C-alpha positions in Angstrom: -15.3 5.2 15.5 -16.6 1.7 15.9 -14.2 0.1 13.4 -11.2 1.6 15.2 -12.4 0.4 18.6 -12.6 -3.1 17.2 -9.5 -3.2 15.0 -7.1 -1.3 17.3 -7.6 -3.1 20.6 -3.8 -3.6 20.8 -3.3 0.1 20.9 -4.9 1.4 24.1 -4.3 5.1 23.3 -6.7 4.7 20.3 -9.5 3.1 22.2 -10.7 6.4 23.8 -10.6 8.4 20.6 -13.4 10.7 19.6 -15.6 9.4 16.8 -15.7 12.7 15.0 -13.3 15.3 13.6 -12.5 18.6 15.3 -15.4 20.1 13.4 -17.8 17.5 14.8 -18.1 15.8 11.4 -17.6 12.0 11.3 -14.6 11.3 9.1 -15.0 7.5 8.4 -17.6 5.1 9.6 -15.8 1.9 8.6 -12.6 0.4 7.1 -14.6 -0.3 4.0 -15.2 3.5 3.7 -11.5 4.3 4.3 -10.6 1.8 1.5 -13.1 3.1 -0.9 -12.2 6.8 -0.4 -8.4 6.3 -0.5 -8.3 3.8 -3.4 -10.7 6.0 -5.4 -8.4 9.0 -4.9 -5.3 6.9 -6.0 -7.2 5.5 -9.0 -8.3 9.0 -10.1 -4.9 10.6 -9.9 -2.2 8.0 -10.4 -2.5 7.7 -14.2 -1.3 11.3 -14.6 1.6 10.8 -12.3 3.8 9.4 -15.2 3.7 12.8 -17.0 4.5 14.6 -13.7 7.3 12.2 -13.1 8.8 12.9 -16.5 8.4 16.6 -16.0 10.6 16.3 -12.9 13.5 14.8 -14.8 12.5 11.1 -14.6 14.7 10.1 -11.6 15.6 6.5 -11.3 15.9 6.1 -7.6 13.1 4.3 -5.8 13.0 6.7 -2.9 13.0 9.8 -5.1 10.2 8.4 -7.2 8.1 7.8 -4.0 8.9 11.3 -2.8 7.6 12.7 -6.1 4.5 10.6 -5.8 3.7 11.9 -2.3 4.2 15.4 -3.5 2.1 14.7 -6.6 -0.8 13.3 -4.5 -0.6 16.5 -2.3 -0.7 19.0 -5.2 -3.7 17.1 -6.8 -5.9 18.0 -3.9 -8.8 20.2 -4.9 -10.7 21.3 -1.8 -10.6 19.4 1.5 -9.5 15.8 1.9 -9.8 14.1 5.3 -6.3 12.5 4.8 -2.8 13.3 3.6 0.2 11.3 2.2 3.5 11.0 4.0 6.8 9.3 3.2 8.3 6.5 5.3 5.8 6.2 8.2 7.2 4.5 11.3 5.4 1.5 12.7 3.8 1.3 16.2 5.9 -1.8 16.9 9.4 -2.4 15.5 11.8 -0.1 13.7 11.0 -0.7 10.0 9.2 1.9 7.9 6.9 1.4 5.0 7.4 3.6 1.9 4.3 5.7 2.0 1.4 6.2 4.5 -2.0 7.9 4.4 -2.9 9.7 7.6 -6.2 11.1 8.8 -6.4 14.9 9.3 -7.9 15.0 12.8 -6.0 15.9 16.0 -8.6 14.0 18.0 -7.4 10.8 16.3 -3.9 9.3 16.5 -1.9 11.2 13.9 1.0 8.7 13.9 -0.8 5.5 12.7 -1.6 5.5 9.0 -5.1 4.4 7.8 -3.4 3.0 4.6 0.2 2.1 3.7 2.1 1.4 0.5 5.3 -0.4 -0.2 7.1 0.5 -3.5 9.5 -1.6 -5.5 11.5 -0.7 -8.6 11.3 -3.4 -11.3 14.5 -3.0 -13.3 17.6 -4.8 -14.7 19.6 -3.8 -11.6 17.0 -4.5 -8.9 16.3 -7.5 -6.8 13.0 -7.9 -8.4 11.8 -10.9 -6.4 11.7 -8.5 -3.4 8.3 -7.3 -4.7 7.1 -10.6 -3.3 9.4 -12.0 -0.7 12.6 -11.8 1.3 14.0 -9.6 4.1 12.9 -6.5 2.1 10.0 -8.3 0.4 7.0 -6.0 0.0 4.2 -8.5 0.1 5.9 -10.6 2.7 6.3 -7.7 5.1 2.6 -7.1 5.0 2.0 -10.9 5.4 4.3 -11.0 8.4 2.6 -7.9 10.0 5.9 -6.0 9.8 3.9 -3.3 8.1 0.2 -2.5 8.6 -0.6 -5.0 11.4 -3.5 -2.8 12.4 -5.0 -2.5 8.9 -7.2 -4.8 6.8 -5.8 -3.3 3.6 -2.6 -1.9 2.0 -1.0 -1.2 -1.4 2.0 -2.2 -3.5 3.5 0.1 -6.1 5.7 -1.3 -8.9 7.9 1.1 -10.8 8.7 -0.6 -14.1 11.9 0.2 -15.9 12.4 -2.8 -18.1 9.9 -5.1 -20.1 6.2 -4.3 -20.0 3.4 -4.5 -17.5 2.2 -7.9 -18.7 5.7 -9.4 -18.3 5.8 -8.3 -14.6 2.3 -9.5 -13.9 3.2 -12.9 -15.1 6.6 -12.8 -13.3 5.1 -11.8 -10.0 2.4 -14.5 -10.1 5.0 -17.1 -11.1 7.1 -16.2 -8.0 4.0 -16.5 -5.8 3.1 -19.9 -7.4 6.6 -21.2 -6.8 6.3 -20.1 -3.1 3.0 -21.9 -2.8 4.7 -25.2 -3.6 7.0 -24.6 -0.6 4.6 -23.1 1.9 4.5 -22.5 4.7 8.0 -21.0 4.9 8.8 -19.7 8.4 5.1 -19.3 9.0 4.4 -17.5 5.8 1.7 -19.3 3.7 1.5 -18.5 0.0 -1.0 -21.2 -0.9 -4.3 -20.4 -2.4 -5.5 -18.6 -5.6 -6.3 -15.4 -3.6 -2.6 -14.9 -3.0 -2.1 -14.1 -6.7 -2.5 -10.8 -8.4 -6.0 -10.6 -10.0 -6.5 -7.9 -12.6 -8.9 -5.0 -11.9 -8.2 -3.7 -15.5 -6.2 -0.8 -16.6 -6.5 2.7 -15.2 -5.1 4.8 -18.0 -1.5 3.7 -18.3 -1.5 1.9 -14.9 -2.2 -1.8 -14.4 -4.3 -2.4 -11.2 -4.6 -5.7 -9.4 -5.9 -7.0 -6.1 -4.9 -9.9 -3.9 -6.1 -11.2 -0.6 -3.2 -12.5 1.4 -2.9 -14.6 4.6 -0.9 -13.1 7.4 1.1 -15.1 9.9 -1.5 -13.8 12.4 -4.0 -15.8 10.4 -6.0 -12.7 9.4 -6.3 -11.6 5.8 -5.0 -8.4 4.3 -6.3 -6.9 1.0 -3.5 -5.6 -1.2 -4.1 -3.2 -4.1 -1.3 -3.5 -6.6 -0.4 -0.7 -9.1 2.2 -1.3 -11.8 3.3 1.7 -13.8 5.6 2.0 -16.8 8.3 4.6 -16.1 10.8 3.9 -18.9 
């Protein structure tokens, strides 16, 4: 796959990969196609996750919610999908794990490197809510530092809302980013620029969707798709 050959130069074991699936059918021809297919799948099915979540007892633990979401995305499959969802994928470099990864179904391709990753954060009275954006466990910051998804041009953030409404958290997250922009760069992390903020893509059922284009410490950009969902 041409886009893999270009993007994964730092992973020698990927450079010799076959461009097709085990059936001889090309899976993806570009990162843009990966993004379009995965994001479309998430957009189509995520709005109904809230009802599924409540049918499973409405757990409040962040890890349990993400477990349910991985399970839900799996049971929504109707026919063949060229990818699957997995919990806590390891990184090729370092020891930290993201919360959810999307992996291609092809033994001719590296099964251990996700083609899309998500970080999840619980937004509640008891949580360290600024970690959605920054800090040692900061979701967006980990993508910007290349701790997660250094090989990818895109990723996702999931916000599990348990207090206030979606508008409140949109304003709050953007205010934290704006505050950081006034202090940038902090330890090499630059938050300056309007693209760093969450920009609305509109509502998808009961889910608020946003996009941001963020600068990594490696100087390349990463596109982040944000999904905020009301679970209380």
